[in-house]
N, C-alpha and C positions, 0 to 999 in steps of 0.2 A: 206878733207881726209876722206875716208870711214873706220874709225877705229871701231873695234868691241871689245866687252868684253864678256867673257864666265862666266856664273853664274851657280853654282852647287846648285840644290835644295836639301832639306833635304832627298829626295829619291835618291840622287846621280845621278840625271839626269842633264846633261850639256845643258844649253840653251844659244844660242848666240844672242846677241843684237847688233845692229848697233848704235853707239853713235851719238848723235846729236851734231854737231860742232858749231862753233861761228856763221857761216853764217845763218843756219836755226834757231838757237835760237834768233839771233838778229832780223831776219825778223818776227818771231812770236811775239817778244816783241814789235816791231814797230806797228804791227796790233793791239795788245792789247792797246797800248798807244793811238793810233788814236781813238779807240772806247771810251776809258776813257775820252779823251780830248773832244770828242763830247758831252758826257754826262755832263762833268764838265761845258762846255760852256752853255748848256741848263739850268742847275741848276742856274748858275750865272745870266743868262738872266731872268729867272723867278723871282729871287730875286730883280733884278733891276726894272722889270716891275711892281712888286707888291708894290714897295716903291716910284717909280717916280710919280709925280703929286699929291701925297697925301698932304693935308694941314699940314704945320709944326706946331708942338705943343711940349710942354715940354715932354709929354708922349711918342710921337713918337721919339723924340730925344733920349730918354732913351732906347727905344726898339730897335733902329737901331743897336747899338753895340751888343745887345743880339742876334738879328737875324743874324748878321755877324758872331758872334762866333759859333752859331749853324750850320751855313752853312759851316764854316771851318771844324768843327768836322765831319759833314756829308760827306764832300769831302774826308777827311782823311780816314774815315772808308770805303768809297766806293772804293778809289784807292788802299788801302791795302787789304780790304776784298775781292775784285774782284778776286785776284790771289789765296787767301787762299780758298775761297768757291769753285771756279771752279776746282782747282786742287784736292781738296778732294772729292767733290761730282760728278765730271765728269771724274773720272778715270785718274787723273793727267794731264788733258788737259784744258787749257783755250781756248777761241775762236781762238786766234792766233795760238796756238799749234795744234788745230784741223785742221786748214787750211793748216799748214805746215806738218801735219802728224807726229808730235812728241808728246811725253808724258813723265811725270815724274814718275819714279818708285823707289822703294827702292833698295839698292845695292844687296839684296838677291833675287831680281826678283819679289817680291810681290808688290801689289798695295800700293800706298802711304798712310800712316796712318794719323789720325787727328793730332797727335803730330808732325810728320815729316813735314806735311804741315804748321803747325803753326810756328815751328822753322825756316823752310826754308824761309818763307815769312817775318818773323820778321827780319831776317838777310839782307833783301833788303835794310834796312836803311844804313847798313855798306857797302854793295856792291855798292850802288849808290854814295859813296864818291870818290873823292871830288865833282864831278859833272858828270852828264850824264852816270852813271853806269860805270865809268872808271875802278874802282877796280875790279868789277865783270867781265868786258870784258877782262881785262888783265889776270885774273885767269883762265877764260874759255880757253883763247888762249894758255896758257902755261901748264895748268894741263893735265896730261896724260889721264884723263877721261873727260876732258872738264867740270870741275866742277867750279862753283863759290863758294864763302865762305859759302853761305847758303846751298849748296849741301854737302859740306864737313862736316858741323856741324850736318845737319839733316840726313846724311847717304843716300843721294839720288843721282840718276843719271838721265839724260835726254836722251831718246833713240828714234829712229825712230819706228813707228808702225810696228808690225809684221803682214803682210798680208798673211793669210793662203790661200793656193790654194783651189779652189773650188773642193769639193769631187765629183768624178764621180758617177753618179747614177747607182745603181744596176738594173738588169732587173725587179725585183719586184717593186722597187721604181718608175721606169718608167711606169710600168703597173698601179700602184696606181694613179700616176699623170694623166695618160691617161684616167682612168675611173673617175677621180675627186672624189675619195673616201676620207672621213674624219671620225675621231672617233665620231664626233657629230651626225653622221647618225644612230648610234646605241647606245641608252642610256642604260647603265648597272649600276645598283646600286652596292655599295661596297660589300654588302653581297653576291651577285651573283658572283661578280668578284673574290672574294677569294675562291669560290668553285672550280675554275679551278686550278688544281695542275700542277706540273712539267711535268707529262706525257702528259697532255692536251697541254701544251705549246710546247713540243717537237713534238707532232703530228701535230699541226696546223702550226708550224714553218716550218717543213719539207714539208708540203703540199704547203704552199705559196711560198717557195723557188723553188719548182719544177713546179709550176703552169704554167709558161710561156714555159716550155720545153715539156709538155705533149701533146700528140695528142688528138684530140677532144673526141673520144670514151673513151679512157682511163681516160681523165680528167673528163668526165661526171660521170663515174662509181665511181671514187675516191672521187669526190665532194659529191655525194650522201651518200657514206659510212661515210665520216668524218662528214658531216652535221647531220646525224642521231645520231652520238656519242656526238657531242659537242653542237649542237643547242637546244637539249632537255633541257639543263640547263638554257637556256634563254626563255623557253616556246614557242619555235618556231617549228611548224610542218613542217619538211623538205619536206613532201610529197605534201604540198600545194604551194611550191615554184618552180619556173623554175630554170634551171641550172645556168643561169646568176645571178639570185637573190641570189641563194645559194653561188655562188662564191664571190659576193660582200659582203654578210653578213659575210662569213668566213674571208675575207681579213680585214674587219673592226674589227672583233673580234681579229684578229691577232694584229692589231694596239693597241688595248686596253691591251692585254696580254704582248705585247712587252715592255711596260713601266714597267710592274711588274717583268718580268722574264728574260729579255735579258741579264742582268749583274749578274744574280744570279745562272745561271746554269753552 
């Protein structure tokens, strides 16, 4: 069932998430378990291969239980830590969850915290009772938000990834891509960058937005005029450049100023 949940942010914006159900969560868990099983088998094989064929002695007989105990501890940390580490450091996604396109988030819509991930995965011990994650599966099936006990205690939910639609490029963005222009083509130090004020930004922004709409003669005259005003701050002599070079330089300057001024005007 494609169930959804609405979450209101502190800014009173409502965001809708599609909850991950029993099927997708179980499939992700199986993928994770297969990966862990493979690693566990490799570790046990390494342990067997390093001890087999060694001459028996009193010292080795004493070391074998120690090696076995260390291996058991390592396997426990690996199998528990895998979920904890991946969910916290990979945006609520283990490898299995990435494959299935689901992730763990907090009920308020924020990314999972260190404490939430810790609590959620510690509760796996109870969710796995009596065997085969029976309790966890039953709770996910019957809970209105498909939560297992770990989710209830940690205040988390599992949702499908939100795939944002690709933003349509503006005419200016298409022109920049067509010319292959990047900020790195014009190195501007911080002191020079701050010398450009809001009027400079408005001027070059208006110019670049109109660039693709201007006829050639009008574009050439306007480019020269704006280049004489702005490029002097960069120590560039506009008279020594062609129209195309001036256009490209002004567009790259626009990219630099865009980061500084776009959201401040």
